[in-house]
C-alpha positions in Angstrom: -19.6 -9.1 1.3 -22.6 -7.5 3.3 -23.6 -4.2 2.5 -22.7 -2.8 6.1 -19.2 -4.1 5.7 -18.8 -2.7 2.4 -19.7 0.7 3.6 -17.5 0.5 6.8 -14.7 -0.5 4.2 -15.5 2.5 2.1 -15.5 4.9 5.2 -11.9 3.4 6.4 -10.7 4.6 2.8 -12.2 7.7 2.5 -10.8 8.4 5.8 -7.1 7.2 5.1 -7.7 9.2 1.5 -8.7 12.6 3.2 -6.3 12.3 6.3 -3.4 10.0 5.3 -1.1 8.7 8.3 2.8 8.8 7.9 2.4 11.6 5.1 5.9 12.9 5.4 9.3 12.7 4.0 12.0 10.7 6.2 15.8 11.8 6.1 18.8 10.8 8.0 19.7 7.9 6.1 16.4 6.5 4.9 16.0 4.6 1.8 13.4 5.9 -0.4 11.8 5.1 -4.0 9.5 6.8 -6.4 6.5 5.1 -7.8 4.3 6.4 -10.8 0.8 4.8 -12.1 0.4 6.3 -15.6 -3.3 5.1 -15.9 -4.6 7.4 -13.5 -1.4 9.6 -12.6 -0.9 8.5 -9.0 2.7 9.1 -7.7 4.4 8.3 -4.6 7.5 8.1 -2.6 7.8 5.7 -0.1 10.4 6.3 2.9 12.0 3.5 4.8 14.2 3.6 7.9 15.6 0.2 8.7 17.0 -1.1 12.1 19.0 -4.3 10.9 16.0 -6.4 9.3 13.2 -4.3 10.7 11.3 -1.6 9.1 11.4 0.5 12.0 9.5 3.8 10.2 7.6 4.0 7.0 6.3 7.1 5.5 5.3 8.3 2.2 4.5 11.4 0.1 2.7 12.1 -3.1 -0.7 12.6 -4.8 -3.2 10.2 -6.2 -6.8 8.9 -6.1 -8.3 7.8 -3.0 -7.3 4.1 -3.6 -3.5 5.0 -3.8 -3.6 7.4 -1.1 -5.5 5.4 1.3 -3.6 2.1 0.3 -0.2 4.0 1.1 -1.4 5.3 4.5 -2.6 1.9 5.6 0.5 0.3 4.4 2.9 2.5 6.3 0.7 1.5 9.3 0.6 -2.2 8.5 4.5 -2.8 7.9 6.2 -0.2 10.3 7.8 -2.7 13.1 7.8 -5.8 10.7 10.8 -7.7 9.4 11.4 -7.7 5.8 10.1 -11.3 5.5 7.0 -10.4 7.2 6.3 -7.5 4.9 6.9 -9.8 2.0 4.3 -12.3 3.3 1.9 -9.3 3.9 2.5 -8.0 0.3 1.5 -11.7 -1.1 -1.3 -11.7 0.7 -2.6 -8.1 -0.1 -2.0 -8.8 -3.9 -4.0 -11.8 -3.5 -6.8 -9.9 -2.0 -6.7 -7.3 -4.7 -6.2 -9.7 -7.6 -8.6 -12.4 -6.8 -11.3 -13.8 -8.6 -14.9 -13.6 -8.0 -16.0 -16.1 -5.4 -12.5 -16.6 -4.2 -12.0 -16.2 -0.4 -9.8 -13.6 0.7 -6.6 -14.2 2.5 -6.7 -14.1 6.2 -4.4 -12.0 8.4 -4.6 -8.7 6.7 -6.0 -6.8 9.6 -7.0 -3.2 8.3 -5.7 -4.1 4.9 -8.7 -6.3 4.5 -10.9 -2.7 3.6 -9.3 -3.3 0.1 -11.4 -6.3 -0.7 -13.5 -4.6 -2.9 -10.7 -3.6 -5.2 -10.8 -6.9 -6.9 -14.0 -6.1 -8.2 -12.6 -3.0 -10.3 -9.6 -4.2 -12.2 -8.4 -0.8 -13.3 -8.1 0.1 -9.6 -5.9 -2.8 -8.9 -2.8 -0.8 -9.9 -3.9 2.3 -7.7 -3.8 0.1 -4.7 -0.8 -2.0 -5.6 1.6 1.0 -6.6 2.5 1.9 -2.9 3.5 -1.8 -2.2 5.8 -2.0 -5.3 7.4 1.3 -4.4 8.1 0.0 -0.9 9.7 -3.2 -2.1 11.9 -0.9 -4.5 13.0 1.2 -1.6 13.9 -2.0 0.6 15.9 -3.2 -2.7 17.6 0.3 -2.8 16.5 0.8 -6.5 16.5 4.1 -7.8 14.5 3.8 -11.0 11.0 5.0 -10.8 8.4 1.9 -10.2 5.8 2.0 -12.7 2.7 -0.1 -12.8 2.9 -0.9 -16.6 
């Protein structure tokens, strides 16, 4: 990855961590789940308003490191308006991106989520990036137990 691209990705992550998008609770029948990363203390609640099989609105609240907050913010933008199956495919590509080995090509079709490509170089940060995604999946399944990265 070029230095310029790495710097651009870092700027996007910093922007989303300082000014997270869709940072609010949803009420009125929205599903929700809570997530916790004991390694660095990240906490998030993800809210989902479904319309049939489509995620019409996805928001979050919580506190955490820049990676966790930015991941939740970008995730809410990326999954809103998608079907459950599309979200599952996106999750799998994102998970592959942040856990891939050195030298492996990043998956395609991630759009803005590609800014997290550098996370794979820092294994301790993978749990920060993936927490909102696991929490979203728990909300979609209607789980009430707090999701942890342990």
